[in-house]
C-alpha positions, 0 to 999 in steps of 0.5 A: 822621606817622600813627604819631605820631597813633596814639601820641597816640591810644593814650595818650589824648592825642588822639582821631580824628574822621573823617580828623582828629586832635583833640588833648587840651585840656591836652596840654602840661600833661599831657605836662609832668606825665608827664615830671616824674613820670618824673623824680621816680621816676628820682630816687627810684630813684637816691637812695633818697629819697622823691619828694613832689609839690608841692601847689598853694598850699603852700610847698615848702622844703629844702636841695639838696646835690648 
């Protein structure tokens, strides 16, 4: 458990306060966004296609042919 706490603190997803670990406010959103970014980069590397992030409030459309 201590190694997990240190990993979170090292990635600035948590901070140590005395004997406690305090998690970042939007921890799940942050981790989800990191995973999506990693998946987008992997997709780009595998296909050679550009990875364009969606912007809030803007419609996204396209054709998937997989």
